[in-house]
C-alpha positions in Angstrom: -3.7 -11.7 5.0 -7.4 -11.8 4.3 -8.6 -10.8 0.7 -10.2 -12.4 -2.4 -13.0 -12.1 -4.8 -16.7 -11.7 -4.0 -19.7 -10.2 -6.0 -21.6 -7.2 -4.3 -25.1 -6.5 -5.0 -25.2 -2.8 -6.0 -26.9 -0.5 -8.2 -30.7 0.8 -8.4 -33.5 -0.3 -10.8 -32.4 -2.4 -13.7 -28.9 -1.5 -13.2 -29.0 -3.3 -9.8 -26.8 -6.6 -9.9 -23.9 -8.4 -8.4 -20.4 -6.9 -9.6 -17.0 -8.7 -8.8 -15.0 -6.4 -6.3 -11.7 -7.4 -5.1 -12.0 -7.3 -1.1 -9.5 -6.8 1.8 -9.4 -6.8 5.2 -7.6 -4.1 7.3 -6.9 -5.3 11.0 -5.8 -1.7 12.0 -9.8 -0.7 12.2 -11.4 -3.7 11.4 -12.7 -2.4 7.9 -13.5 -4.6 5.0 -12.0 -2.4 2.0 -13.1 -3.6 -1.6 -11.6 -2.2 -4.8 -12.8 -2.5 -8.4 -9.5 -5.0 -9.0 -6.4 -5.9 -7.2 -4.3 -3.1 -8.8 -6.8 -0.3 -8.3 -4.8 2.3 -6.0 -8.5 3.7 -4.3 -11.0 1.9 -2.7 -14.5 2.1 -3.6 -15.8 1.9 0.0 -15.5 -0.3 3.1 -17.7 -2.3 5.3 -17.2 -1.9 9.0 -16.7 -5.0 10.5 -16.3 -4.4 14.1 -20.1 -3.3 14.4 -21.5 -5.7 11.9 -23.3 -8.9 12.1 -23.7 -11.7 9.6 -26.4 -14.3 8.1 -27.0 -16.2 5.3 -30.3 -18.1 4.0 -30.5 -21.9 3.4 -30.4 -22.7 -0.2 -32.9 -25.5 -1.4 -31.2 -29.1 -1.5 -29.8 -30.2 -4.7 -28.4 -26.9 -5.5 -24.7 -28.1 -5.5 -21.5 -25.8 -5.6 -23.4 -22.9 -6.8 -22.3 -19.2 -6.0 -23.8 -18.6 -2.4 -24.6 -15.4 -1.0 -24.5 -14.0 2.5 -25.4 -10.7 4.4 -23.4 -8.1 6.4 -25.8 -6.1 8.7 -24.4 -2.7 9.6 -25.5 -0.2 12.1 -28.6 1.6 11.2 -30.2 -0.8 9.2 -28.0 -1.0 6.2 -27.4 -4.6 4.7 -24.9 -5.6 2.2 -25.2 -8.7 0.1 -22.3 -10.6 -0.9 -21.8 -13.5 -3.0 -18.7 -16.1 -3.1 -18.1 -18.2 -5.7 -18.9 -21.4 -3.8 -20.5 -22.3 -0.5 -17.1 -23.4 0.9 -15.8 -19.6 -0.1 -18.9 -18.4 1.7 -18.2 -20.2 4.8 -14.7 -19.4 5.1 -15.4 -16.0 4.6 -18.1 -15.8 7.3 -15.6 -17.6 10.1 -12.8 -15.4 9.2 -14.8 -12.3 9.6 -16.0 -13.7 12.7 -12.9 -14.1 14.2 -11.8 -11.0 13.2 -14.3 -8.9 14.7 -13.9 -11.0 18.0 -10.5 -10.5 18.2 -10.3 -6.7 17.3 -13.6 -6.2 19.8 -11.5 -8.2 22.5 -8.4 -6.1 22.0 -10.1 -2.6 21.7 -10.4 -2.0 25.4 -6.9 -2.9 26.2 -5.7 -0.4 23.5 -8.1 2.5 24.8 -6.9 2.4 28.3 -4.7 5.3 27.8 -4.3 6.8 24.6 -1.0 8.6 25.8 0.8 5.3 26.9 -0.9 2.8 24.4 -2.5 4.3 21.5 -3.1 1.1 19.6 -2.2 -2.7 19.9 1.2 -2.3 18.6 1.4 -5.1 15.9 2.5 -2.6 13.4 5.4 -1.0 15.4 8.9 -2.1 15.5 12.1 -0.9 17.7 12.3 -0.1 21.2 8.8 1.7 21.4 7.0 -1.6 20.4 8.2 -3.4 23.5 5.9 -1.1 25.7 2.7 -2.0 24.0 2.5 -6.0 23.9 -1.1 -5.5 23.1 -2.4 -7.4 26.3 -5.9 -8.9 25.6 -8.7 -8.7 28.5 -9.7 -11.6 30.2 -12.3 -13.3 27.7 -15.3 -15.2 29.1 -13.9 -18.8 29.5 -17.3 -20.5 28.9 -18.2 -18.3 25.4 -14.5 -19.3 24.5 -15.2 -22.7 24.7 -18.6 -22.5 23.0 -16.8 -20.5 20.2 -14.7 -23.5 19.9 -17.2 -26.1 19.6 -19.5 -24.1 17.1 -16.6 -23.3 14.7 -16.7 -24.9 11.5 -13.4 -26.1 9.9 -13.2 -24.8 6.4 -10.4 -24.4 3.8 -10.5 -21.6 1.2 -10.3 -21.9 -2.5 -8.1 -20.1 -5.1 -10.4 -17.2 -5.1 -9.3 -16.6 -1.8 -6.0 -15.0 -0.4 -3.0 -13.0 -2.4 -2.7 -15.5 -4.8 -6.1 -14.7 -6.2 -4.8 -11.4 -7.4 -3.1 -12.9 -10.4 -6.1 -14.9 -11.4 -9.1 -13.4 -13.3 -12.1 -12.0 -11.5 -15.3 -14.1 -12.0 -17.6 -11.7 -13.8 -21.4 -12.9 -14.4 -22.1 -12.3 -18.1 -24.8 -9.9 -17.1 -22.9 -7.9 -15.1 -22.1 -4.2 -15.4 -18.7 -3.9 -13.7 -18.7 0.1 -13.2 -20.4 1.6 -10.1 -22.4 4.8 -10.5 -22.1 5.5 -6.8 -18.4 5.7 -6.6 -17.9 7.5 -9.9 -15.2 9.8 -8.3 -13.0 6.6 -7.2 -13.2 4.9 -10.3 -12.4 7.9 -12.5 -9.4 8.3 -9.9 -8.4 4.7 -10.4 -8.5 5.2 -14.3 -6.3 8.5 -14.3 -3.9 7.1 -12.1 -2.7 4.8 -15.0 -2.0 8.0 -16.7 0.6 9.5 -14.4 4.3 9.2 -14.8 5.8 6.2 -12.8 6.2 2.6 -12.9 3.6 1.4 -15.4 3.3 -1.9 -13.9 2.5 -0.8 -10.5 0.0 1.9 -11.8 -1.8 -0.6 -14.2 -5.6 -0.4 -14.3 -7.9 -3.3 -15.1 -10.8 -2.9 -17.2 -13.7 -5.4 -17.6 -16.3 -6.0 -20.2 -19.1 -8.3 -21.3 -19.0 -8.1 -24.7 -17.0 -10.7 -26.3 -15.6 -8.9 -29.6 -14.6 -5.8 -27.5 -11.2 -5.5 -25.9 -10.5 -8.9 -25.6 -7.7 -11.1 -26.8 -8.6 -13.7 -29.5 -9.2 -17.3 -28.8 -6.6 -19.9 -29.8 -8.8 -21.0 -32.7 -9.5 -17.3 -33.8 -5.5 -16.8 -33.9 -5.1 -19.7 -35.7 -7.5 -18.8 -38.4 -6.4 -15.1 -38.7 -2.7 -15.9 -38.8 -3.7 -18.5 -41.9 -5.5 -15.7 -43.4 -2.6 -13.3 -42.9 -0.3 -15.7 -44.6 -2.5 -16.0 -47.6 -2.4 -12.4 -48.1 1.3 -12.3 -47.4 1.9 -14.7 -50.4 -0.6 -12.8 -52.3 0.9 -9.5 -51.7 4.2 -10.8 -52.7 3.0 -12.0 -55.8 1.6 -8.6 -56.7 4.8 -7.2 -55.5 6.7 -9.2 -58.0 4.3 -7.9 -60.9 4.0 -4.2 -60.1 6.4 -2.9 -58.0 8.8 -3.0 -61.1 6.9 0.5 -62.0 5.8 1.6 -58.6 7.2 3.8 -56.2 5.1 2.4 -53.2 6.9 -1.0 -51.7 4.3 -1.2 -48.7 1.9 -3.9 -48.2 -1.6 -2.6 -47.9 -3.2 -6.0 -47.2 -1.4 -6.9 -44.0 -3.6 -6.1 -41.2 -2.6 -7.5 -37.5 -4.8 -10.1 -36.4 -5.7 -7.9 -33.0 -7.5 -5.3 -35.0 -10.4 -7.4 -36.1 -11.8 -10.8 -35.5 -12.3 -13.2 -38.4 -15.2 -12.1 -40.7 -16.6 -15.6 -40.2 -17.2 -15.3 -36.4 -18.3 -11.6 -36.5 -20.8 -12.8 -39.1 -21.6 -15.8 -36.9 -22.1 -13.6 -33.7 -24.3 -11.2 -35.8 -26.2 -13.9 -36.8 -26.7 -15.3 -33.5 -27.5 -11.7 -32.4 -30.0 -11.4 -35.0 -31.4 -15.1 -34.1 -31.7 -13.9 -30.6 -33.2 -10.5 -31.8 -35.9 -12.5 -33.7 -36.8 -14.9 -31.0 -39.8 -12.8 -29.9 -40.9 -12.7 -33.5 -40.6 -16.3 -33.6 -42.6 -16.6 -30.4 -45.3 -14.2 -31.8 -45.8 -15.4 -35.5 -46.8 -18.6 -36.8 -44.6 -18.5 -39.9 -41.4 -17.6 -38.4 -39.7 -21.0 -38.5 -40.6 -20.9 -42.2 -38.9 -17.4 -43.0 -36.1 -18.2 -40.8 -35.4 -21.8 -42.6 -35.6 -20.0 -45.9 -33.2 -17.3 -45.0 -30.5 -19.8 -43.7 -31.1 -21.5 -47.0 -30.4 -18.3 -49.1 -27.6 -17.4 -46.8 -26.0 -20.8 -47.1 -26.3 -20.6 -51.1 -24.5 -17.2 -51.1 -22.0 -18.5 -49.0 -21.3 -21.4 -51.4 -21.4 -19.0 -54.4 -19.1 -16.7 -52.7 -16.6 -19.5 -52.0 -16.5 -20.3 -56.0 -16.1 -16.7 -56.8 -13.1 -16.7 -54.3 -11.8 -19.7 -56.0 -12.1 -18.4 -59.3 -10.4 -15.4 -58.1 -7.6 -16.8 -57.0 -7.1 -18.8 -60.3 -7.2 -15.7 -62.4 -4.7 -14.1 -59.9 -2.7 -17.0 -60.6 -2.9 -17.3 -64.7 -2.2 -13.3 -64.5 1.0 -13.6 -62.2 2.3 -16.8 -64.4 1.6 -14.7 -67.5 3.2 -11.0 -66.2 6.2 -13.2 -65.3 6.6 -14.6 -68.9 6.3 -11.2 -70.3 8.8 -10.1 -67.9 11.3 -12.6 -69.0 10.7 -12.2 -72.5 11.5 -8.4 -72.3 14.5 -9.3 -70.4 15.8 -11.7 -72.9 14.9 -8.9 -75.7 16.8 -6.3 -74.0 19.9 -8.5 -73.1 19.8 -9.8 -76.7 19.5 -6.2 -78.1 22.0 -4.3 -75.8 24.1 -6.6 -74.3 25.4 -8.9 -76.8 27.1 -6.3 -78.9 30.9 -6.9 -78.4 30.4 -9.5 -75.8 32.4 -13.2 -76.0 30.0 -16.3 -76.9 31.6 -18.2 -73.8 30.1 -15.3 -71.6 26.8 -15.2 -73.5 26.4 -18.9 -73.2 27.2 -18.8 -69.3 24.6 -15.8 -68.7 22.3 -17.9 -70.7 22.8 -21.1 -68.4 22.6 -18.7 -65.1 19.2 -17.5 -66.5 18.2 -20.9 -67.0 19.2 -21.6 -63.6 17.4 -18.5 -61.8 14.2 -19.5 -63.8 14.9 -22.8 -62.9 14.9 -22.2 -59.2 12.2 -19.6 -59.5 10.1 -22.5 -60.7 10.8 -24.7 -58.0 10.3 -22.3 -55.3 6.7 -21.3 -56.8 6.1 -25.3 -56.8 7.4 -25.2 -53.2 5.0 -22.6 -52.3 2.0 -24.5 -54.0 3.2 -27.4 -51.9 3.2 -25.2 -49.2 -0.2 -23.9 -49.5 -1.6 -27.5 -50.3 -0.1 -28.7 -47.1 -1.8 -25.8 -44.9 -4.8 -26.5 -46.7 -4.4 -30.1 -45.7 -3.9 -29.2 -42.1 -6.7 -26.9 -42.0 -8.9 -29.6 -43.5 -7.6 -32.1 -41.0 -8.3 -29.9 -38.3 -11.7 -29.3 -39.4 -12.1 -33.1 -39.7 -10.8 -33.4 -36.2 -13.2 -30.9 -35.0 -16.2 -32.7 -36.8 -14.9 -36.0 -35.3 -14.9 -34.3 -31.9 -18.2 -33.2 -32.2 -19.8 -36.4 -33.7 -17.6 -38.3 -30.5 -19.5 -35.9 -28.2 -23.2 -36.5 -29.9 -22.2 -40.2 -29.5 -21.5 -39.9 -26.0 -24.4 -38.2 -25.5 -26.4 -40.7 -27.5 -24.6 -43.5 -25.4 -25.5 -41.5 -22.2 -29.2 -40.9 -23.0 -29.1 -45.0 -23.9 -27.8 -45.6 -20.5 -30.6 -43.3 -18.9 -33.3 -45.0 -21.0 -31.4 -48.7 -19.8 -31.6 -47.5 -16.4 -35.2 -46.4 -16.4 -36.6 -49.6 -18.0 -34.4 -51.3 -15.4 -36.2 -49.6 -12.8 -39.5 -50.1 -14.4 -38.7 -53.8 -14.6 -37.6 -54.1 -11.1 -40.9 -52.3 -9.9 -43.1 -54.5 -12.2 -41.3 -57.6 -10.8 -42.1 -56.5 -7.3 -45.6 -55.6 -8.1 -46.4 -59.0 -9.5 -44.6 -60.8 -6.6 -46.8 -58.8 -4.3 -50.2 -60.9 -3.1 -52.3 -57.6 -4.2 -50.7 -56.9 -7.5 -53.4 -54.3 -8.6 -52.9 -52.2 -5.2 -49.4 -52.7 -4.7 -48.0 -50.9 -7.7 -49.1 -47.8 -6.9 -48.0 -48.1 -3.5 -44.4 -49.0 -4.7 -44.3 -45.7 -6.4 -45.3 -43.9 -3.7 -42.5 -45.5 -1.6 -39.9 -44.2 -4.3 -41.4 -40.6 -4.0 -41.4 -41.2 -0.3 -37.6 -42.1 -0.4 -36.8 -39.1 -2.6 -38.6 -36.5 -0.4 -36.8 -38.3 2.6 -33.2 -37.9 1.2 -34.3 -34.4 0.2 -35.4 -33.3 4.1 -32.1 -35.0 5.0 -30.0 -33.0 3.1 -32.3 -29.8 4.0 -32.0 -30.6 7.7 -28.2 -30.7 7.7 -28.2 -27.5 6.0 -30.2 -26.2 8.7 -28.0 -27.9 11.3 -25.3 -26.1 9.8 -27.0 -22.6 9.5 -28.1 -23.1 13.0 -24.8 -23.6 14.3 -23.5 -20.3 12.6 -26.4 -18.6 14.0 -25.9 -19.4 17.5 -21.9 -18.9 17.2 -23.2 -15.1 15.8 -25.6 -15.0 18.8 -23.1 -16.2 21.2 -20.5 -13.5 19.9 -22.8 -10.4 19.8 -24.1 -11.4 23.4 -20.5 -11.3 24.6 -19.6 -8.1 22.4 -22.4 -6.5 23.9 -21.6 -7.2 27.3 -18.1 -6.0 27.0 -19.5 -2.8 25.4 -21.9 -2.2 28.6 -18.6 -2.9 30.8 -16.7 -0.5 28.8 -19.6 2.2 29.1 -19.9 1.5 33.0 -16.0 2.1 33.4 -16.1 5.4 31.3 -18.9 6.3 33.3 -17.1 6.0 36.6 -14.0 7.5 35.2 -16.1 10.5 33.9 -17.9 10.8 37.4 -14.2 10.8 39.2 -13.0 13.4 36.6 -15.9 15.6 37.4 -15.4 15.6 41.0 -11.7 16.2 40.6 -12.8 19.3 38.5 -14.9 20.5 40.8 -12.6 20.5 43.9 -10.0 22.1 42.1 -12.6 25.0 40.9 -13.5 25.1 44.3 -10.3 25.8 45.7 -9.4 28.0 42.5 -12.7 30.4 43.2 -11.4 30.5 47.1 -8.0 31.7 45.9 -9.3 34.2 43.3 -12.1 35.7 45.9 -9.1 36.0 48.5 -6.5 37.5 46.3 -9.6 39.9 44.9 -10.7 41.1 48.3 -8.4 39.8 51.1 -10.4 39.4 54.7 -7.5 38.5 56.8 -4.2 40.1 57.6 -0.9 39.2 55.8 0.3 36.9 58.3 -3.1 34.8 58.4 -3.8 34.8 54.7 -5.5 31.9 54.1 -4.6 32.5 50.1 -1.2 31.0 51.3 -2.6 27.9 52.5 -4.4 27.5 49.5 -1.8 28.0 47.3 0.3 25.4 49.5 -2.2 22.8 49.4 -3.0 23.3 45.7 1.0 22.8 45.2 1.1 19.7 47.4 -1.8 18.1 45.6 0.0 18.8 42.3 3.0 17.1 43.1 1.9 14.3 45.1 2.9 10.9 43.9 -0.3 8.8 43.3 -0.3 5.8 45.3 -0.4 1.9 44.1 -4.1 0.8 43.8 -5.5 -2.6 43.3 -5.7 -3.5 39.5 -9.5 -3.7 39.5 -9.6 -0.1 40.8 -6.6 1.2 38.6 -9.2 1.6 35.6 -11.4 4.1 37.6 -8.4 6.4 38.6 -8.0 9.2 36.2 -4.3 9.2 35.1 -4.0 12.3 33.2 -0.1 12.3 33.3 1.9 9.2 33.1 5.4 8.8 34.5 6.5 8.0 30.7 5.2 9.2 27.4 4.7 6.9 24.5 8.2 7.2 23.4 9.7 6.5 27.0 10.8 10.0 27.7 10.1 11.1 31.5 7.3 13.4 31.9 8.0 14.7 35.3 11.5 15.0 36.9 12.4 14.0 40.2 14.3 16.3 41.7 13.6 20.0 41.4 9.8 20.6 42.8 9.6 23.7 40.7 10.9 21.9 37.6 8.5 19.1 38.6 5.5 21.5 38.4 6.5 23.2 35.5 6.7 19.9 33.4 3.4 18.4 35.1 1.9 21.6 33.5 3.6 21.4 30.2 2.7 17.5 30.2 -1.1 18.3 31.4 -1.0 20.9 28.2 0.0 18.4 25.9 -2.4 15.8 27.0 -4.9 18.4 26.4 -3.7 19.4 22.9 -3.6 15.5 22.2 -7.3 14.9 23.4 -8.5 17.8 21.0 -6.4 16.3 18.0 -7.9 13.0 18.6 -11.4 14.4 18.4 -10.4 15.9 14.5 -9.7 12.4 13.0 -9.3 13.9 9.3 -5.6 12.8 9.4 -6.0 9.9 10.7 -8.8 8.9 7.8 -6.2 10.4 5.4 -3.6 8.0 6.6 -6.0 5.1 6.7 -7.2 5.8 3.2 -3.5 6.2 1.4 -2.3 3.1 3.3 -5.4 1.2 1.9 -4.7 2.6 -1.4 -1.2 1.2 -1.2 -2.1 -2.6 -0.4 -1.8 -3.8 -3.8 0.8 -1.4 -5.4 4.3 -0.4 -4.1 4.7 3.2 -2.2 6.0 5.9 -4.5 7.0 9.5 -3.5 4.5 12.0 -4.5 2.5 15.2 -3.3 -0.2 13.6 -1.3 2.2 11.5 0.8 4.6 14.7 1.3 1.7 16.6 2.6 0.6 13.7 5.0 4.2 13.1 6.1 4.2 16.8 6.7 1.2 16.3 8.9 2.9 14.0 10.9 3.0 10.2 10.7 0.6 8.2 13.2 2.4 6.3 16.0 1.3 2.9 14.7 2.6 3.8 11.3 6.1 5.6 11.9 8.4 2.1 12.1 6.8 1.2 8.6 7.2 4.7 7.1 10.5 5.6 8.6 12.0 2.3 7.3 10.5 3.0 3.7 12.3 6.7 3.8 15.6 5.2 5.0 15.5 2.7 2.3 14.6 5.3 -0.3 17.9 7.1 0.4 20.2 4.8 0.8 19.3 2.1 -1.9 22.4 2.4 -3.8 24.3 1.7 -0.8 22.4 -1.3 0.0 22.5 -2.4 -3.2 26.3 -2.5 -3.7 26.9 -3.5 0.0 27.3 -7.6 0.3 24.6 -9.5 2.5 24.8 -9.5 5.8 27.0 -6.0 5.8 25.9 -4.7 9.0 26.8 -8.0 10.7 30.2 -8.1 9.3 30.7 -4.7 10.7 29.5 -5.4 14.1 31.5 -8.4 14.4 35.0 -6.5 13.1 34.0 -3.9 16.0 33.2 -6.8 18.6 36.6 -8.5 17.7 39.2 -5.7 17.4 38.2 -2.3 18.9 39.1 1.0 17.2 40.1 4.3 19.0 36.3 5.2 19.0 35.0 2.5 21.1 36.4 4.5 24.4 34.4 7.4 23.7 31.3 5.5 22.5 31.5 3.5 25.9 31.9 7.0 28.0 28.4 8.5 26.1 26.4 5.7 26.2 24.9 6.5 29.5 24.9 10.3 28.7 22.9 9.5 25.6 19.1 9.9 26.6 19.2 9.9 30.6 15.7 10.9 30.7 14.3 8.0 28.3 13.7 4.8 30.3 15.3 2.7 27.4 18.6 4.5 27.9 18.5 5.1 31.6 20.5 2.1 32.7 23.4 0.0 31.9 21.0 -3.0 31.8 18.3 -1.1 29.4 17.7 -2.8 26.4 18.5 0.3 24.2 22.1 0.8 25.6 23.4 -2.4 24.0 21.7 -1.7 20.6 22.9 1.5 20.6 26.4 0.4 21.1 26.3 -2.0 18.2 25.1 0.6 15.9 27.8 3.1 16.6 30.4 0.7 16.8 29.4 -0.7 13.2 29.2 3.0 11.8 32.7 3.6 13.2 34.2 0.9 11.3 32.2 2.0 8.0 33.1 5.6 8.1 36.5 5.8 10.0 37.3 9.4 8.6 34.4 10.1 11.2 34.7 7.4 13.6 32.4 9.0 16.4 31.5 12.5 17.2 29.4 13.3 20.3 25.8 14.0 18.4 25.7 10.8 16.6 24.7 8.8 19.6 21.6 11.1 20.0 20.5 10.5 16.5 20.7 6.6 16.6 19.0 6.6 20.1 16.2 8.5 18.3 16.3 6.0 15.5 16.1 2.8 17.6 12.8 4.0 19.3 11.0 2.7 15.9 13.6 0.8 13.8 15.8 -2.3 14.3 19.4 -2.1 14.8 20.2 -2.5 11.1 17.9 -0.1 9.9 19.3 2.4 12.3 22.3 1.9 11.0 21.2 3.0 7.5 19.2 5.7 9.1 22.7 6.9 10.6 24.1 6.4 6.9 21.4 8.5 5.4 21.8 11.5 8.0 25.7 11.5 7.8 26.5 10.7 4.3 23.3 11.6 2.3 21.8 14.3 3.8 24.5 16.5 5.6 27.4 17.7 3.8 30.9 16.5 4.2 32.8 17.2 6.9 29.7 18.1 9.3 30.3 15.5 12.1 34.4 15.4 11.7 36.7 17.0 14.2 36.6 20.6 13.1 32.6 20.5 12.7 33.2 22.6 9.4 30.0 21.9 7.9 28.3 22.6 11.0 29.9 26.0 11.1 28.6 26.9 7.5 25.2 26.0 8.2 25.0 28.5 10.9 26.3 31.3 9.0 23.5 29.9 6.1 21.0 30.1 8.7 22.2 33.7 9.8 21.5 34.6 6.4 17.9 33.1 5.9 17.1 34.6 9.6 18.0 38.4 8.3 15.8 37.4 5.1 12.8 35.6 6.7 12.7 37.5 10.1 14.4 40.5 9.7 12.9 42.5 12.9 14.2 39.6 15.2 17.4 39.4 13.6 17.7 43.2 13.9 16.8 42.6 17.4 19.8 40.0 18.2 22.1 42.4 16.5 21.0 45.5 18.5 21.9 43.8 21.7 24.7 41.5 19.9 23.2 38.0 20.9 24.9 35.3 19.4 22.1 33.0 18.7 23.9 30.4 17.2 25.3 29.4 20.4 21.7 27.8 20.7 21.1 26.5 17.3 24.3 24.9 16.8 22.9 21.8 18.7 19.6 22.2 17.0 21.4 21.6 13.6 23.7 18.9 15.1 21.4 16.3 16.4 17.9 17.7 14.5 16.5 19.3 17.8 16.8 16.2 20.0 16.5 17.3 23.9 15.8 20.5 22.4 11.7 20.3 21.6 9.0 18.2 23.5 8.8 14.8 22.4 5.3 15.3 20.0 6.8 17.9 18.0 10.5 16.4 17.9 9.2 13.3 16.4 6.9 14.8 13.6 9.9 17.1 12.8 12.0 13.7 11.9 9.0 12.7 10.0 9.5 15.3 7.6 13.3 15.3 7.9 13.5 11.7 6.9 11.6 12.2 3.9 12.8 15.5 2.6 15.9 16.0 4.0 18.3 18.9 5.8 15.9 21.6 4.2 13.5 20.7 6.9 16.0 21.6 9.7 16.0 24.9 8.4 12.4 25.4 8.2 11.8 24.4 11.8 14.7 26.2 13.3 13.2 29.5 11.6 9.9 28.6 12.4 10.6 28.1 16.6 11.8 31.7 16.5 8.9 32.9 14.2 6.5 31.1 16.9 7.8 33.0 19.7 8.9 36.4 17.6 6.7 38.6 19.8 7.7 37.5 23.2 11.3 37.7 22.1 11.0 41.4 20.9 9.6 42.5 24.1 12.9 41.5 25.7 15.1 44.5 26.1 18.4 43.1 27.6 21.2 40.8 26.3 20.8 38.5 29.2 17.2 38.1 29.7 17.2 37.2 25.8 19.8 34.9 25.9 18.4 33.2 29.1 14.9 33.0 27.5 16.5 31.3 24.7 17.9 28.5 26.5 14.4 27.2 27.3 11.8 28.9 25.1 11.7 26.0 22.8 10.2 23.5 25.4 7.3 26.0 26.0 6.2 25.6 22.4 3.4 22.7 22.4 1.2 23.4 19.5 2.6 21.0 16.9 0.2 21.6 14.2 0.7 25.4 14.4 4.4 25.3 14.5 3.9 22.9 11.1 1.9 25.5 9.5 4.6 28.2 10.1 7.1 25.9 8.7 5.7 24.9 5.6 3.4 27.9 4.9 4.6 31.0 6.3 7.9 30.7 5.3 7.9 29.9 1.7 9.0 29.8 -0.8 12.2 28.0 0.1 14.3 26.8 -2.4 17.0 24.3 -1.9 19.0 25.7 -4.5 19.6 28.8 -2.3 20.6 26.9 0.3 23.0 25.0 -1.6 24.7 28.1 -3.1 25.1 30.0 0.1 26.6 26.7 1.8 29.1 26.9 -1.0 29.7 30.5 -0.4 30.2 30.3 3.3 32.3 27.3 3.0 35.2 28.9 0.9 35.2 31.8 3.6 35.2 29.2 6.7 38.0 27.3 4.6 40.2 30.7 4.5 39.6 31.4 8.1 40.4 28.3 9.3 43.7 28.4 7.2 44.3 31.7 8.6 43.8 30.7 12.0 46.3 27.7 11.3 48.8 30.0 10.2 48.5 32.1 13.3 48.9 29.0 15.4 52.1 28.0 13.7 53.6 31.3 14.1 52.5 31.2 17.9 54.3 28.0 18.2 57.4 28.9 16.5 57.9 32.2 18.6 57.2 30.5 22.0 60.2 28.0 20.9 62.4 31.1 20.2 61.2 33.3 23.0 62.5 32.5 26.4 59.3 34.4 28.2 56.5 32.4 26.3 57.8 29.1 26.8 55.7 28.3 29.9 52.5 29.2 27.6 50.4 25.9 26.9 47.3 25.5 25.3 44.4 23.6 26.7 44.7 20.9 24.4 48.2 20.4 25.4 47.4 20.6 28.9 45.0 17.8 28.7 47.6 15.5 27.2 
């Protein structure tokens, strides 16, 4: 992807200057985001490349490969100045940004033809939904494309462009202050993000500074000097410890200070001297005696340094003498103590042996001291040799400079000699000498003009290409504007026709002027129904865009919007589709959710995605269509990471191969249910549909992974929804997440024990959260679990409209099964007042069978589920599940006992032998 370091001109007044920023291009919106560094989570801002144009100034000849600046002109007259490290990088950035703008603007029309059927150029979706949106590109101007190819300049990036540049240090200028006062809030958030809990490597922040001695690791030379100083302190501390610790209770080495805590004294004095000299430079410029004063101060400073070195040497020698004297005193005290206390009653052999050991110890100590002294001398010699090597290198550099200067002098003299020879060989020597000098100057000027000419040619080539692209994009924008104007006119005409018929109908209904048999209201109503249900005729491709297609045959998920059989159902479905279209258009006008998603995904470009409150709130508001594949895959991997880590590579393919080679008992039932899964979705409507084979593969592989379940009706619908946005293997792990991670055991077994338990838990929650509605159902003896059982089993598939279904699945895959309880209660809360108006069990039950399809406002439903129903603790659901699980198991045990008693009674009683159960009749 296009990313790298650039310097951005920002600030005002004395703070204005170039600051190094990390730029990342986002192809989703054609934005160029800029961060303080590659590891920062939040961008400081962005540039809209789609509506921008570019330019740069031609530098003077002989500028070399210096940093090159270019300008990005945004709408409204704003100009952003960016600077690349080299002219090669500048050319590469300009070429790439031009190309990205050209591709995005040419794809813009195809992406916005119908926001319901093709909301984005689907480069970011996977699964079956992605196959619907190939991202077609409008036919481009062939002459413009040829001209672009001719004017294109071939460039290659350097190390400061591309993802590999993130591992390199930012090219910071010496005078730059890398802090933006304008984006101070983002700066503070980026700094505070490093203090949050989590992965430190993913949340580390990068701080920049221009002071050499502040917050920077030491150079290798400083490191060596500080290590040598630390070794000396260590030896001195060991010697002092040997003399003083005999009577001291503090075995600490106060002289040891880590080298990172401070820099060597000499370097700090040198840097302060440099600062003093730099500070005193104005004084030297102004006063005549400044040079003499500085020389005197330097002489005094050198004398004091020599005296300081002498005093240091004397101090070391005195410390060494004191150490030797203390060692001698200690040994004599030891001998005296030994002779006075230990010699009584000890054999002479033992005493002689002790004296020998003491002598050996003293000898070894002396030898150790000699070796330490030799080591110090060798280290000093090494240091001296390093200093000599440095001096030799400096002398070598000076000699090289001298040689280079002499070479230049020789070349200059040679040129002068050749000029003299040329002047003497000419007939008019006195006149030709200034002519030759003028000729050389003219040649140099000619070379400079040639370089400038080549630069201006390159600049002209780039600007011609920029003008050509902007002209083509302007023509496309004008064409798009004319098409939208025609579409608007068509919609306005259609609205006027419908409003006219509607007003006639209202007038006739209010004051009928004809008899009932000749009532024109019936004719108007019949005509309106025929127009609403009329199939739209096929049109020419060039005329298709001007026709307003308010309701497509299929929505973006592949579900059929209008059924083909019943006229009444078609009318209701089309009305519902129009309401959904209206809600979708109103939501598109409010772009706050989309901007939040773009900002969040931009902040995760340089770090891994992690669970947080911000992400949970975004997912609850709904994942955008173009990001749903990525987010679903991330959620699934989050829940099954332990399963995938323990599985062998190619686990899914191994299971699938095993299922194809050796069918299991579930294979027959899977084949029977394939075409009954989602018959109203075009991806599963026929045996040749692409989704059917993928659905078969995933179900067969899961039946081999989990033979206790094998296959249960309902699993096919879960997999079918997952395959719309995920590939086969990811859909397989999605099914594993739902069955083995989210849902309790025995949820999809033959007894459906877990599903029955959840219905009882849901009844308890209904009585707690919606007491009026629960009492209403109890009053008319309506068992609403007959409706909600399927909601829980297949997570609302075929129960709600598709837009709401996928927003429920977004939260479900991130938060787990608690979301099902939330939305089940929210659906009843949404229509609570309408249900309370029904006063008989038949009308209530009939309304419950279809009322969820009439709920279209996903935003209101989400607000009820995650706002009005709080608090909603998961611990409460778990406790009630455990309580009802025991009750259901006891009831199943009692039913099994009754069944066994009945079988025994049937065998013994002649009258009951003819009674058989439904299962026995099927077998």
